[in-house]
C-alpha positions in Angstrom: 132.8 136.1 116.1 132.2 136.7 112.8 132.7 135.5 109.0 135.6 137.1 107.2 135.5 135.7 103.7 133.5 133.1 101.5 135.1 131.8 98.5 133.3 129.4 96.2 135.0 127.0 93.6 132.5 125.2 91.2 134.0 121.9 90.3 132.2 119.5 87.8 131.9 115.7 89.0 129.7 114.4 86.2 127.9 115.5 83.1 125.0 116.9 85.3 126.5 117.1 88.9 128.4 120.1 90.4 130.1 120.8 93.3 130.1 123.9 94.8 133.1 123.8 97.1 133.3 126.4 99.7 136.0 127.8 102.0 134.6 130.2 104.6 137.0 131.9 106.9 135.6 132.6 110.5 137.4 134.7 113.5 136.9 134.9 117.0 138.0 137.9 118.4 136.7 136.8 122.0 138.8 135.6 124.9 137.6 132.1 125.0 136.8 129.2 122.8 133.4 129.4 120.8 131.7 126.4 119.6 129.5 127.4 116.2 127.6 125.9 113.5 127.7 126.9 109.8 124.7 126.6 107.5 125.6 127.1 103.8 122.7 127.3 101.2 123.0 127.7 97.6 120.2 129.5 95.9 119.1 130.2 92.3 118.2 133.4 90.7 114.4 132.8 91.9 115.6 132.1 95.6 115.0 128.6 95.5 117.3 126.7 97.4 119.2 123.9 95.1 121.9 122.6 97.7 122.7 123.0 101.4 125.1 121.9 104.0 125.9 122.1 107.8 129.2 122.1 109.7 129.8 122.2 113.5 133.2 123.3 114.8 135.2 125.2 117.5 137.0 128.5 117.0 139.9 128.7 119.4 140.0 132.2 121.8 141.5 134.9 119.2 141.7 132.6 116.5 140.5 131.9 113.1 139.4 128.7 111.2 138.7 127.9 107.6 135.6 125.9 107.1 135.6 123.6 104.0 132.1 122.6 102.6 130.8 120.7 99.6 127.3 121.5 98.3 126.7 118.9 95.5 124.0 120.5 92.9 122.4 118.4 90.4 121.7 120.0 86.8 122.2 123.4 87.4 121.6 125.9 84.8 125.2 126.7 83.5 126.1 130.3 82.9 123.3 131.6 85.3 123.8 133.3 88.6 123.6 131.6 92.3 124.2 132.8 95.5 126.0 131.1 98.3 124.7 132.1 101.6 126.8 131.3 104.8 124.9 131.7 108.1 127.1 131.3 111.3 125.2 130.3 114.7 126.4 130.2 118.1 124.1 128.9 120.6 121.4 128.5 118.4 121.2 132.2 117.4 122.7 133.6 114.0 125.2 136.0 114.6 126.5 136.6 111.0 125.8 136.1 107.5 127.9 136.8 104.4 127.2 135.8 100.6 129.3 135.1 97.4 128.2 135.0 93.9 128.6 131.7 91.9 127.8 130.9 88.1 128.6 127.3 87.1 130.5 127.6 83.8 129.4 126.4 80.5 
């Protein structure tokens, strides 16, 4: 099982709150259903975690899922670079990680 794509869509909620909506595509190339856990963290340029969310799900044998997550961010630095990092866990062990860059527009 692996992460094949991470897309992040920043959405302004209020004057100082943004939602980093994340779509993470995960495929299961095995012959059995697999329960998994996805941990998604948003970090700033200094690698400080500024938002985090976690989701449990199951991927059918030979199938794929699109995991939609929401990471609320309070007073982000507009125009600055952030990194959304998605880590996939199976049975408590990290098996895959993928990241995507993000800028909250000014």
